[in-house]
All heavy atoms as a GROMACS GRO file, in nm:
protein
  581
    1MET      N    1   0.085  -0.118   0.000
    1MET     CA    2   0.000   0.000   0.000
    1MET      C    3   0.089   0.124   0.000
    1MET      O    4   0.193   0.127   0.062
    1MET     CB    5  -0.091  -0.001   0.123
    1MET     CG    6  -0.178   0.123   0.130
    1MET     SD    7  -0.276   0.145   0.279
    1MET     CE    8  -0.347  -0.011   0.306
    2SER      N    9   0.046   0.224  -0.066
    2SER     CA   10   0.120   0.348  -0.074
    2SER      C   11   0.126   0.415   0.062
    2SER      O   12   0.030   0.411   0.139
    2SER     CB   13   0.052   0.441  -0.174
    2SER     OG   14   0.112   0.568  -0.169
    3VAL      N   15   0.238   0.479   0.091
    3VAL     CA   16   0.248   0.550   0.218
    3VAL      C   17   0.158   0.672   0.220
    3VAL      O   18   0.126   0.724   0.327
    3VAL     CB   19   0.395   0.593   0.248
    3VAL    CG1   20   0.481   0.472   0.269
    3VAL    CG2   21   0.451   0.682   0.140
    4ALA      N   22   0.115   0.719   0.106
    4ALA     CA   23   0.026   0.835   0.101
    4ALA      C   24  -0.119   0.797   0.128
    4ALA      O   25  -0.199   0.881   0.164
    4ALA     CB   26   0.035   0.905  -0.034
    5PHE      N   27  -0.151   0.669   0.110
    5PHE     CA   28  -0.288   0.625   0.130
    5PHE      C   29  -0.303   0.579   0.274
    5PHE      O   30  -0.260   0.472   0.311
    5PHE     CB   31  -0.324   0.513   0.034
    5PHE     CG   32  -0.466   0.467   0.048
    5PHE    CD1   33  -0.570   0.547   0.004
    5PHE    CD2   34  -0.495   0.346   0.106
    5PHE    CE1   35  -0.701   0.506   0.017
    5PHE    CE2   36  -0.626   0.304   0.120
    5PHE     CZ   37  -0.729   0.384   0.075
    6VAL      N   38  -0.364   0.662   0.354
    6VAL     CA   39  -0.383   0.631   0.495
    6VAL      C   40  -0.533   0.624   0.521
    6VAL      O   41  -0.606   0.716   0.488
    6VAL     CB   42  -0.318   0.740   0.584
    6VAL    CG1   43  -0.340   0.710   0.731
    6VAL    CG2   44  -0.171   0.752   0.552
    7PRO      N   45  -0.581   0.514   0.582
    7PRO     CA   46  -0.723   0.505   0.613
    7PRO      C   47  -0.768   0.619   0.704
    7PRO      O   48  -0.688   0.673   0.782
    7PRO     CB   49  -0.736   0.370   0.685
    7PRO     CG   50  -0.612   0.294   0.652
    7PRO     CD   51  -0.506   0.396   0.623
    8ASP      N   52  -0.896   0.654   0.695
    8ASP     CA   53  -0.950   0.765   0.774
    8ASP      C   54  -0.921   0.750   0.924
    8ASP      O   55  -0.888   0.848   0.991
    8ASP     CB   56  -1.101   0.778   0.752
    8ASP     CG   57  -1.135   0.829   0.614
    8ASP    OD1   58  -1.049   0.896   0.552
    8ASP    OD2   59  -1.247   0.803   0.568
    9TRP      N   60  -0.931   0.630   0.976
    9TRP     CA   61  -0.912   0.610   1.118
    9TRP      C   62  -0.768   0.632   1.164
    9TRP      O   63  -0.743   0.651   1.282
    9TRP     CB   64  -0.962   0.472   1.162
    9TRP     CG   65  -0.890   0.357   1.096
    9TRP    CD1   66  -0.920   0.298   0.977
    9TRP    CD2   67  -0.776   0.289   1.146
    9TRP    NE1   68  -0.831   0.197   0.949
    9TRP    CE2   69  -0.742   0.189   1.051
    9TRP    CE3   70  -0.697   0.300   1.260
    9TRP    CZ2   71  -0.635   0.103   1.069
    9TRP    CZ3   72  -0.591   0.214   1.277
    9TRP    CH2   73  -0.560   0.117   1.182
   10MET      N   74  -0.673   0.632   1.070
   10MET     CA   75  -0.533   0.655   1.104
   10MET      C   76  -0.486   0.796   1.076
   10MET      O   77  -0.376   0.834   1.115
   10MET     CB   78  -0.443   0.557   1.028
   10MET     CG   79  -0.450   0.416   1.075
   10MET     SD   80  -0.335   0.310   0.987
   10MET     CE   81  -0.179   0.371   1.045
   11ARG      N   82  -0.568   0.875   1.008
   11ARG     CA   83  -0.526   1.010   0.970
   11ARG      C   84  -0.495   1.093   1.094
   11ARG      O   85  -0.569   1.092   1.190
   11ARG     CB   86  -0.632   1.078   0.885
   11ARG     CG   87  -0.641   1.015   0.749
   11ARG     CD   88  -0.739   1.084   0.660
   11ARG     NE   89  -0.760   1.005   0.541
   11ARG     CZ   90  -0.696   1.025   0.428
   11ARG    NH1   91  -0.611   1.122   0.417
   11ARG    NH2   92  -0.718   0.948   0.324
   12GLY      N   93  -0.385   1.164   1.087
   12GLY     CA   94  -0.342   1.246   1.200
   12GLY      C   95  -0.261   1.171   1.303
   12GLY      O   96  -0.201   1.230   1.390
   13LYS      N   97  -0.259   1.039   1.295
   13LYS     CA   98  -0.186   0.958   1.392
   13LYS      C   99  -0.050   0.916   1.340
   13LYS      O  100   0.036   0.876   1.417
   13LYS     CB  101  -0.267   0.834   1.429
   13LYS     CG  102  -0.398   0.866   1.498
   13LYS     CD  103  -0.473   0.742   1.534
   13LYS     CE  104  -0.605   0.780   1.599
   13LYS     NZ  105  -0.685   0.664   1.631
   14THR      N  106  -0.032   0.922   1.211
   14THR     CA  107   0.095   0.883   1.152
   14THR      C  108   0.149   0.999   1.071
   14THR      O  109   0.074   1.080   1.017
   14THR     CB  110   0.080   0.761   1.059
   14THR    OG1  111  -0.015   0.791   0.959
   14THR    CG2  112   0.037   0.638   1.136
   15GLU      N  113   0.278   1.005   1.063
   15GLU     CA  114   0.343   1.110   0.987
   15GLU      C  115   0.404   1.048   0.862
   15GLU      O  116   0.473   0.948   0.868
   15GLU     CB  117   0.454   1.172   1.072
   15GLU     CG  118   0.487   1.313   1.034
   15GLU     CD  119   0.582   1.376   1.134
   15GLU    OE1  120   0.542   1.396   1.248
   15GLU    OE2  121   0.697   1.401   1.093
   16VAL      N  122   0.372   1.105   0.747
   16VAL     CA  123   0.424   1.053   0.622
   16VAL      C  124   0.564   1.110   0.599
   16VAL      O  125   0.584   1.231   0.608
   16VAL     CB  126   0.331   1.089   0.505
   16VAL    CG1  127   0.392   1.048   0.373
   16VAL    CG2  128   0.196   1.024   0.524
   17ASN      N  129   0.658   1.024   0.573
   17ASN     CA  130   0.794   1.064   0.544
   17ASN      C  131   0.801   1.102   0.396
   17ASN      O  132   0.784   1.016   0.308
   17ASN     CB  133   0.889   0.948   0.576
   17ASN     CG  134   1.033   0.981   0.554
   17ASN    OD1  135   1.067   1.073   0.479
   17ASN    ND2  136   1.120   0.907   0.619
   18LEU      N  137   0.823   1.230   0.369
   18LEU     CA  138   0.824   1.276   0.230
   18LEU      C  139   0.934   1.211   0.148
   18LEU      O  140   0.912   1.179   0.031
   18LEU     CB  141   0.837   1.428   0.226
   18LEU     CG  142   0.718   1.506   0.279
   18LEU    CD1  143   0.743   1.656   0.268
   18LEU    CD2  144   0.590   1.468   0.209
   19GLN      N  145   1.049   1.188   0.208
   19GLN     CA  146   1.158   1.122   0.135
   19GLN      C  147   1.118   0.980   0.096
   19GLN      O  148   1.143   0.937  -0.015
   19GLN     CB  149   1.286   1.120   0.220
   19GLN     CG  150   1.405   1.061   0.147
   19GLN     CD  151   1.443   1.139   0.021
   19GLN    OE1  152   1.438   1.261   0.018
   19GLN    NE2  153   1.478   1.068  -0.084
   20GLN      N  154   1.050   0.911   0.186
   20GLN     CA  155   1.004   0.776   0.157
   20GLN      C  156   0.902   0.778   0.044
   20GLN      O  157   0.903   0.691  -0.044
   20GLN     CB  158   0.943   0.714   0.283
   20GLN     CG  159   0.897   0.572   0.267
   20GLN     CD  160   0.836   0.517   0.394
   20GLN    OE1  161   0.830   0.584   0.497
   20GLN    NE2  162   0.787   0.395   0.388
   21LEU      N  163   0.816   0.877   0.044
   21LEU     CA  164   0.716   0.891  -0.061
   21LEU      C  165   0.780   0.919  -0.196
   21LEU      O  166   0.742   0.862  -0.298
   21LEU     CB  167   0.616   1.001  -0.025
   21LEU     CG  168   0.496   1.017  -0.118
   21LEU    CD1  169   0.416   0.889  -0.127
   21LEU    CD2  170   0.409   1.130  -0.069
   22LEU      N  171   0.882   1.006  -0.198
   22LEU     CA  172   0.953   1.035  -0.323
   22LEU      C  173   1.025   0.911  -0.375
   22LEU      O  174   1.027   0.885  -0.497
   22LEU     CB  175   1.051   1.150  -0.302
   22LEU     CG  176   0.986   1.286  -0.272
   22LEU    CD1  177   1.094   1.387  -0.234
   22LEU    CD2  178   0.905   1.334  -0.390
   23GLU      N  179   1.083   0.832  -0.285
   23GLU     CA  180   1.150   0.709  -0.326
   23GLU      C  181   1.050   0.608  -0.380
   23GLU      O  182   1.077   0.538  -0.477
   23GLU     CB  183   1.228   0.650  -0.208
   23GLU     CG  184   1.350   0.733  -0.172
   23GLU     CD  185   1.416   0.690  -0.042
   23GLU    OE1  186   1.373   0.588   0.019
   23GLU    OE2  187   1.511   0.758   0.000
   24GLU      N  188   0.933   0.602  -0.317
   24GLU     CA  189   0.828   0.514  -0.367
   24GLU      C  190   0.785   0.557  -0.508
   24GLU      O  191   0.766   0.472  -0.596
   24GLU     CB  192   0.707   0.517  -0.274
   24GLU     CG  193   0.594   0.428  -0.322
   24GLU     CD  194   0.473   0.433  -0.232
   24GLU    OE1  195   0.481   0.489  -0.122
   24GLU    OE2  196   0.369   0.379  -0.273
   25ASN      N  197   0.772   0.686  -0.530
   25ASN     CA  198   0.735   0.736  -0.663
   25ASN      C  199   0.840   0.698  -0.766
   25ASN      O  200   0.806   0.661  -0.879
   25ASN     CB  201   0.714   0.887  -0.661
   25ASN     CG  202   0.587   0.927  -0.588
   25ASN    OD1  203   0.504   0.843  -0.555
   25ASN    ND2  204   0.572   1.054  -0.562
   26ASP      N  205   0.966   0.706  -0.729
   26ASP     CA  206   1.074   0.667  -0.819
   26ASP      C  207   1.062   0.519  -0.856
   26ASP      O  208   1.074   0.483  -0.974
   26ASP     CB  209   1.209   0.695  -0.752
   26ASP     CG  210   1.326   0.659  -0.841
   26ASP    OD1  211   1.332   0.709  -0.956
   26ASP    OD2  212   1.413   0.579  -0.796
   27GLN      N  213   1.034   0.435  -0.758
   27GLN     CA  214   1.017   0.292  -0.784
   27GLN      C  215   0.895   0.266  -0.872
   27GLN      O  216   0.898   0.180  -0.961
   27GLN     CB  217   1.003   0.215  -0.653
   27GLN     CG  218   1.130   0.211  -0.572
   27GLN     CD  219   1.112   0.144  -0.437
   27GLN    OE1  220   1.001   0.113  -0.397
   27GLN    NE2  221   1.222   0.121  -0.368
   28LEU      N  222   0.787   0.340  -0.847
   28LEU     CA  223   0.667   0.324  -0.928
   28LEU      C  224   0.693   0.359  -1.074
   28LEU      O  225   0.650   0.288  -1.165
   28LEU     CB  226   0.553   0.411  -0.873
   28LEU     CG  227   0.489   0.363  -0.743
   28LEU    CD1  228   0.402   0.472  -0.684
   28LEU    CD2  229   0.410   0.236  -0.767
   29ILE      N  230   0.766   0.469  -1.096
   29ILE     CA  231   0.798   0.510  -1.233
   29ILE      C  232   0.884   0.403  -1.302
   29ILE      O  233   0.859   0.369  -1.419
   29ILE     CB  234   0.868   0.648  -1.234
   29ILE    CG1  235   0.768   0.756  -1.191
   29ILE    CG2  236   0.927   0.679  -1.371
   29ILE    CD1  237   0.830   0.890  -1.160
   30CYS      N  238   0.980   0.348  -1.231
   30CYS     CA  239   1.063   0.241  -1.289
   30CYS      C  240   0.978   0.119  -1.324
   30CYS      O  241   0.996   0.059  -1.431
   30CYS     CB  242   1.174   0.201  -1.191
   30CYS     SG  243   1.302   0.327  -1.172
   31CYS      N  244   0.884   0.083  -1.237
   31CYS     CA  245   0.796  -0.031  -1.264
   31CYS      C  246   0.706  -0.003  -1.384
   31CYS      O  247   0.684  -0.092  -1.467
   31CYS     CB  248   0.710  -0.063  -1.142
   31CYS     SG  249   0.801  -0.138  -1.008
   32ILE      N  250   0.655   0.119  -1.394
   32ILE     CA  251   0.569   0.156  -1.507
   32ILE      C  252   0.647   0.144  -1.638
   32ILE      O  253   0.598   0.085  -1.735
   32ILE     CB  254   0.513   0.299  -1.488
   32ILE    CG1  255   0.412   0.301  -1.372
   32ILE    CG2  256   0.448   0.350  -1.617
   32ILE    CD1  257   0.374   0.440  -1.325
   33VAL      N  258   0.768   0.197  -1.641
   33VAL     CA  259   0.851   0.191  -1.762
   33VAL      C  260   0.882   0.046  -1.797
   33VAL      O  261   0.872   0.005  -1.914
   33VAL     CB  262   0.981   0.272  -1.744
   33VAL    CG1  263   1.079   0.245  -1.856
   33VAL    CG2  264   0.950   0.419  -1.733
   34GLU      N  265   0.914  -0.034  -1.697
   34GLU     CA  266   0.946  -0.175  -1.721
   34GLU      C  267   0.827  -0.250  -1.780
   34GLU      O  268   0.842  -0.324  -1.878
   34GLU     CB  269   0.988  -0.240  -1.589
   34GLU     CG  270   1.028  -0.385  -1.602
   34GLU     CD  271   1.071  -0.445  -1.470
   34GLU    OE1  272   1.126  -0.371  -1.385
   34GLU    OE2  273   1.049  -0.566  -1.451
   35HIS      N  274   0.709  -0.229  -1.724
   35HIS     CA  275   0.590  -0.298  -1.775
   35HIS      C  276   0.549  -0.245  -1.913
   35HIS      O  277   0.499  -0.322  -1.995
   35HIS     CB  278   0.474  -0.287  -1.676
   35HIS     CG  279   0.490  -0.376  -1.557
   35HIS    ND1  280   0.481  -0.513  -1.565
   35HIS    CD2  281   0.516  -0.349  -1.427
   35HIS    CE1  282   0.500  -0.566  -1.446
   35HIS    NE2  283   0.522  -0.467  -1.360
   36GLN      N  284   0.571  -0.116  -1.938
   36GLN     CA  285   0.541  -0.062  -2.071
   36GLN      C  286   0.631  -0.127  -2.175
   36GLN      O  287   0.586  -0.160  -2.285
   36GLN     CB  288   0.561   0.090  -2.074
   36GLN     CG  289   0.447   0.166  -2.012
   36GLN     CD  290   0.471   0.317  -2.013
   36GLN    OE1  291   0.586   0.363  -2.021
   36GLN    NE2  292   0.365   0.394  -2.001
   37ASN      N  293   0.757  -0.144  -2.141
   37ASN     CA  294   0.851  -0.207  -2.234
   37ASN      C  295   0.816  -0.353  -2.262
   37ASN      O  296   0.845  -0.405  -2.370
   37ASN     CB  297   0.994  -0.197  -2.182
   37ASN     CG  298   1.046  -0.055  -2.184
   37ASN    OD1  299   0.996   0.030  -2.257
   37ASN    ND2  300   1.146  -0.027  -2.102
   38LYS      N  301   0.754  -0.419  -2.165
   38LYS     CA  302   0.715  -0.559  -2.181
   38LYS      C  303   0.574  -0.574  -2.238
   38LYS      O  304   0.529  -0.685  -2.263
   38LYS     CB  305   0.722  -0.631  -2.046
   38LYS     CG  306   0.862  -0.646  -1.993
   38LYS     CD  307   0.861  -0.718  -1.860
   38LYS     CE  308   1.001  -0.734  -1.805
   38LYS     NZ  309   1.001  -0.801  -1.675
   39GLY      N  310   0.503  -0.462  -2.253
   39GLY     CA  311   0.368  -0.468  -2.308
   39GLY      C  312   0.261  -0.498  -2.205
   39GLY      O  313   0.152  -0.538  -2.240
   40GLY      N  314   0.292  -0.479  -2.078
   40GLY     CA  315   0.196  -0.508  -1.972
   40GLY      C  316   0.114  -0.385  -1.935
   40GLY      O  317   0.138  -0.321  -1.834
   41ALA      N  318   0.016  -0.354  -2.017
   41ALA     CA  319  -0.065  -0.233  -1.996
   41ALA      C  320  -0.147  -0.240  -1.868
   41ALA      O  321  -0.164  -0.140  -1.798
   41ALA     CB  322  -0.157  -0.210  -2.115
   42LYS      N  323  -0.199  -0.359  -1.835
   42LYS     CA  324  -0.283  -0.373  -1.716
   42LYS      C  325  -0.204  -0.340  -1.589
   42LYS      O  326  -0.254  -0.271  -1.501
   42LYS     CB  327  -0.339  -0.515  -1.708
   42LYS     CG  328  -0.441  -0.534  -1.600
   42LYS     CD  329  -0.503  -0.672  -1.607
   42LYS     CE  330  -0.611  -0.687  -1.503
   42LYS     NZ  331  -0.677  -0.817  -1.512
   43GLU      N  332  -0.082  -0.389  -1.581
   43GLU     CA  333   0.002  -0.360  -1.464
   43GLU      C  334   0.039  -0.212  -1.459
   43GLU      O  335   0.048  -0.154  -1.351
   43GLU     CB  336   0.130  -0.445  -1.466
   43GLU     CG  337   0.106  -0.593  -1.447
   43GLU     CD  338   0.069  -0.665  -1.577
   43GLU    OE1  339   0.064  -0.600  -1.684
   43GLU    OE2  340   0.043  -0.787  -1.570
   44CYS      N  341   0.061  -0.151  -1.574
   44CYS     CA  342   0.095  -0.008  -1.579
   44CYS      C  343  -0.015   0.077  -1.518
   44CYS      O  344   0.012   0.170  -1.442
   44CYS     CB  345   0.116   0.037  -1.724
   44CYS     SG  346   0.271  -0.016  -1.796
   45VAL      N  347  -0.138   0.044  -1.549
   45VAL     CA  348  -0.251   0.122  -1.499
   45VAL      C  349  -0.256   0.117  -1.347
   45VAL      O  350  -0.280   0.218  -1.281
   45VAL     CB  351  -0.384   0.072  -1.560
   45VAL    CG1  352  -0.504   0.136  -1.494
   45VAL    CG2  353  -0.385   0.099  -1.710
   46GLN      N  354  -0.230   0.001  -1.290
   46GLN     CA  355  -0.233  -0.012  -1.144
   46GLN      C  356  -0.124   0.074  -1.080
   46GLN      O  357  -0.149   0.144  -0.981
   46GLN     CB  358  -0.214  -0.158  -1.104
   46GLN     CG  359  -0.330  -0.246  -1.146
   46GLN     CD  360  -0.301  -0.394  -1.127
   46GLN    OE1  361  -0.186  -0.435  -1.112
   46GLN    NE2  362  -0.406  -0.475  -1.129
   47TYR      N  363  -0.004   0.070  -1.135
   47TYR     CA  364   0.106   0.152  -1.081
   47TYR      C  365   0.081   0.301  -1.105
   47TYR      O  366   0.113   0.384  -1.020
   47TYR     CB  367   0.240   0.111  -1.143
   47TYR     CG  368   0.290  -0.024  -1.096
   47TYR    CD1  369   0.317  -0.126  -1.187
   47TYR    CD2  370   0.310  -0.050  -0.960
   47TYR    CE1  371   0.362  -0.250  -1.144
   47TYR    CE2  372   0.355  -0.174  -0.917
   47TYR     CZ  373   0.381  -0.273  -1.009
   47TYR     OH  374   0.426  -0.395  -0.966
   48GLN      N  375   0.026   0.334  -1.219
   48GLN     CA  376  -0.005   0.474  -1.248
   48GLN      C  377  -0.109   0.529  -1.152
   48GLN      O  378  -0.102   0.645  -1.113
   48GLN     CB  379  -0.052   0.489  -1.393
   48GLN     CG  380   0.059   0.473  -1.492
   48GLN     CD  381   0.008   0.464  -1.636
   48GLN    OE1  382  -0.109   0.437  -1.660
   48GLN    NE2  383   0.098   0.486  -1.731
   49HIS      N  384  -0.203   0.446  -1.112
   49HIS     CA  385  -0.306   0.488  -1.017
   49HIS      C  386  -0.242   0.525  -0.882
   49HIS      O  387  -0.274   0.629  -0.824
   49HIS     CB  388  -0.410   0.378  -1.000
   49HIS     CG  389  -0.518   0.412  -0.903
   49HIS    ND1  390  -0.617   0.502  -0.930
   49HIS    CD2  391  -0.541   0.369  -0.776
   49HIS    CE1  392  -0.698   0.513  -0.826
   49HIS    NE2  393  -0.653   0.434  -0.731
   50VAL      N  394  -0.152   0.441  -0.834
   50VAL     CA  395  -0.085   0.468  -0.707
   50VAL      C  396   0.003   0.592  -0.720
   50VAL      O  397   0.005   0.678  -0.630
   50VAL     CB  398  -0.003   0.346  -0.661
   50VAL    CG1  399   0.075   0.378  -0.534
   50VAL    CG2  400  -0.094   0.226  -0.638
   51LEU      N  401   0.076   0.604  -0.831
   51LEU     CA  402   0.161   0.721  -0.853
   51LEU      C  403   0.078   0.849  -0.856
   51LEU      O  404   0.115   0.949  -0.794
   51LEU     CB  405   0.239   0.706  -0.984
   51LEU     CG  406   0.330   0.822  -1.023
   51LEU    CD1  407   0.439   0.844  -0.919
   51LEU    CD2  408   0.392   0.797  -1.160
   52HIS      N  409  -0.035   0.845  -0.924
   52HIS     CA  410  -0.123   0.962  -0.932
   52HIS      C  411  -0.171   1.001  -0.792
   52HIS      O  412  -0.170   1.119  -0.757
   52HIS     CB  413  -0.242   0.930  -1.022
   52HIS     CG  414  -0.338   1.043  -1.035
   52HIS    ND1  415  -0.454   1.049  -0.963
   52HIS    CD2  416  -0.335   1.156  -1.111
   52HIS    CE1  417  -0.518   1.160  -0.993
   52HIS    NE2  418  -0.448   1.226  -1.083
   53ARG      N  419  -0.211   0.904  -0.713
   53ARG     CA  420  -0.256   0.931  -0.576
   53ARG      C  421  -0.144   0.995  -0.494
   53ARG      O  422  -0.167   1.091  -0.421
   53ARG     CB  423  -0.304   0.801  -0.512
   53ARG     CG  424  -0.362   0.820  -0.374
   53ARG     CD  425  -0.422   0.694  -0.319
   53ARG     NE  426  -0.330   0.582  -0.330
   53ARG     CZ  427  -0.369   0.455  -0.336
   53ARG    NH1  428  -0.495   0.424  -0.335
   53ARG    NH2  429  -0.279   0.359  -0.344
   54ASN      N  430  -0.023   0.943  -0.508
   54ASN     CA  431   0.092   1.001  -0.436
   54ASN      C  432   0.118   1.145  -0.479
   54ASN      O  433   0.147   1.232  -0.396
   54ASN     CB  434   0.218   0.918  -0.460
   54ASN     CG  435   0.215   0.785  -0.389
   54ASN    OD1  436   0.123   0.754  -0.315
   54ASN    ND2  437   0.317   0.704  -0.413
   55LEU      N  438   0.111   1.171  -0.610
   55LEU     CA  439   0.138   1.305  -0.661
   55LEU      C  440   0.030   1.404  -0.615
   55LEU      O  441   0.061   1.519  -0.581
   55LEU     CB  442   0.149   1.304  -0.813
   55LEU     CG  443   0.269   1.228  -0.869
   55LEU    CD1  444   0.260   1.218  -1.020
   55LEU    CD2  445   0.399   1.292  -0.825
   56ILE      N  446  -0.094   1.360  -0.612
   56ILE     CA  447  -0.202   1.446  -0.562
   56ILE      C  448  -0.179   1.477  -0.414
   56ILE      O  449  -0.196   1.591  -0.369
   56ILE     CB  450  -0.340   1.380  -0.583
   56ILE    CG1  451  -0.370   1.366  -0.732
   56ILE    CG2  452  -0.450   1.456  -0.511
   56ILE    CD1  453  -0.378   1.498  -0.807
   57TYR      N  454  -0.137   1.378  -0.339
   57TYR     CA  455  -0.107   1.398  -0.197
   57TYR      C  456   0.004   1.502  -0.179
   57TYR      O  457  -0.007   1.593  -0.097
   57TYR     CB  458  -0.068   1.265  -0.132
   57TYR     CG  459  -0.033   1.278   0.013
   57TYR    CD1  460  -0.132   1.290   0.109
   57TYR    CD2  461   0.100   1.279   0.055
   57TYR    CE1  462  -0.101   1.302   0.244
   57TYR    CE2  463   0.132   1.291   0.188
   57TYR     CZ  464   0.032   1.302   0.283
   57TYR     OH  465   0.064   1.316   0.415
   58LEU      N  466   0.112   1.488  -0.258
   58LEU     CA  467   0.223   1.584  -0.249
   58LEU      C  468   0.178   1.724  -0.289
   58LEU      O  469   0.219   1.823  -0.227
   58LEU     CB  470   0.340   1.538  -0.337
   58LEU     CG  471   0.418   1.417  -0.286
   58LEU    CD1  472   0.515   1.368  -0.392
   58LEU    CD2  473   0.490   1.449  -0.156
   59ALA      N  474   0.094   1.734  -0.392
   59ALA     CA  475   0.044   1.864  -0.436
   59ALA      C  476  -0.043   1.927  -0.328
   59ALA      O  477  -0.037   2.049  -0.305
   59ALA     CB  478  -0.035   1.849  -0.565
   60THR      N  479  -0.121   1.847  -0.258
   60THR     CA  480  -0.205   1.897  -0.150
   60THR      C  481  -0.120   1.952  -0.037
   60THR      O  482  -0.150   2.059   0.018
   60THR     CB  483  -0.296   1.784  -0.097
   60THR    OG1  484  -0.374   1.734  -0.206
   60THR    CG2  485  -0.387   1.834   0.012
   61ILE      N  486  -0.013   1.882  -0.004
   61ILE     CA  487   0.079   1.930   0.100
   61ILE      C  488   0.142   2.062   0.056
   61ILE      O  489   0.151   2.157   0.133
   61ILE     CB  490   0.189   1.826   0.129
   61ILE    CG1  491   0.128   1.705   0.198
   61ILE    CG2  492   0.299   1.886   0.216
   61ILE    CD1  493   0.226   1.590   0.215
   62ALA      N  494   0.187   2.069  -0.069
   62ALA     CA  495   0.251   2.191  -0.120
   62ALA      C  496   0.154   2.308  -0.119
   62ALA      O  497   0.191   2.421  -0.083
   62ALA     CB  498   0.304   2.168  -0.260
   63ASP      N  499   0.028   2.283  -0.156
   63ASP     CA  500  -0.072   2.390  -0.158
   63ASP      C  501  -0.106   2.440  -0.018
   63ASP      O  502  -0.137   2.557   0.000
   63ASP     CB  503  -0.200   2.343  -0.227
   63ASP     CG  504  -0.186   2.333  -0.377
   63ASP    OD1  505  -0.088   2.389  -0.431
   63ASP    OD2  506  -0.272   2.270  -0.439
   64SER      N  507  -0.101   2.352   0.081
   64SER     CA  508  -0.138   2.392   0.216
   64SER      C  509  -0.022   2.454   0.293
   64SER      O  510  -0.043   2.514   0.398
   64SER     CB  511  -0.191   2.271   0.293
   64SER     OG  512  -0.089   2.176   0.314
   65SER      N  513   0.099   2.443   0.240
   65SER     CA  514   0.216   2.499   0.308
   65SER      C  515   0.228   2.647   0.276
   65SER      O  516   0.208   2.688   0.161
   65SER     CB  517   0.344   2.430   0.260
   65SER     OG  518   0.339   2.294   0.292
   66PRO      N  519   0.261   2.726   0.378
   66PRO     CA  520   0.283   2.869   0.349
   66PRO      C  521   0.407   2.885   0.262
   66PRO      O  522   0.510   2.826   0.289
   66PRO     CB  523   0.304   2.931   0.487
   66PRO     CG  524   0.336   2.818   0.578
   66PRO     CD  525   0.279   2.694   0.516
   67SER      N  526   0.393   2.961   0.157
   67SER     CA  527   0.505   2.977   0.065
   67SER      C  528   0.589   3.098   0.103
   67SER      O  529   0.540   3.194   0.163
   67SER     CB  530   0.457   2.990  -0.078
   67SER     OG  531   0.388   3.111  -0.094
   68SER      N  532   0.713   3.095   0.066
   68SER     CA  533   0.804   3.207   0.096
   68SER      C  534   0.770   3.329   0.009
   68SER      O  535   0.795   3.442   0.048
   68SER     CB  536   0.949   3.164   0.076
   68SER     OG  537   0.969   3.122  -0.057
   69THR      N  538   0.712   3.306  -0.108
   69THR     CA  539   0.680   3.420  -0.195
   69THR      C  540   0.564   3.501  -0.140
   69THR      O  541   0.564   3.622  -0.152
   69THR     CB  542   0.646   3.372  -0.338
   69THR    OG1  543   0.539   3.277  -0.330
   69THR    CG2  544   0.764   3.310  -0.405
   70SER      N  545   0.469   3.435  -0.075
   70SER     CA  546   0.358   3.513  -0.017
   70SER      C  547   0.405   3.594   0.102
   70SER      O  548   0.354   3.703   0.127
   70SER     CB  549   0.242   3.421   0.023
   70SER     OG  550   0.282   3.334   0.128
   71LYS      N  551   0.503   3.545   0.176
   71LYS     CA  552   0.558   3.622   0.288
   71LYS      C  553   0.635   3.743   0.237
   71LYS      O  554   0.633   3.848   0.296
   71LYS     CB  555   0.650   3.533   0.372
   71LYS     CG  556   0.576   3.429   0.451
   71LYS     CD  557   0.672   3.346   0.531
   71LYS     CE  558   0.599   3.235   0.605
   71LYS     NZ  559   0.692   3.150   0.679
   72ALA      N  560   0.704   3.726   0.124
   72ALA     CA  561   0.784   3.836   0.070
   72ALA      C  562   0.693   3.948   0.017
   72ALA      O  563   0.733   4.065   0.016
   72ALA     CB  564   0.873   3.784  -0.042
   73MET      N  565   0.574   3.913  -0.027
   73MET     CA  566   0.483   4.012  -0.084
   73MET      C  567   0.418   4.099   0.025
   73MET      O  568   0.371   4.206  -0.001
   73MET     CB  569   0.375   3.943  -0.167
   73MET     CG  570   0.432   3.874  -0.291
   73MET     SD  571   0.304   3.788  -0.381
   73MET     CE  572   0.231   3.926  -0.469
   74GLU      N  573   0.414   4.047   0.148
   74GLU     CA  574   0.348   4.120   0.256
   74GLU      C  575   0.427   4.235   0.306
   74GLU      O  576   0.513   4.291   0.297
   74GLU     CB  577   0.321   4.025   0.373
   74GLU     CG  578   0.219   3.922   0.338
   74GLU     CD  579   0.197   3.824   0.453
   74GLU    OE1  580   0.268   3.831   0.554
   74GLU    OE2  581   0.110   3.739   0.440
   0.00000   0.00000   0.00000
């Protein structure tokens, strides 16, 4: 299971390690490329789904973080 996918009952109780998530994404991309080269479209879709979920999670974190540019504008 992806480290970004946390069941509702565990939310707020565990801390996601961003480095671990980035490494997982790297592995997912390698698996996707490998299966594409072998013609395994079905497996690619499964890995792409997890990668997409991870990327959305990272984007949500980035959007919720205060940016340095907004502080500079104030």
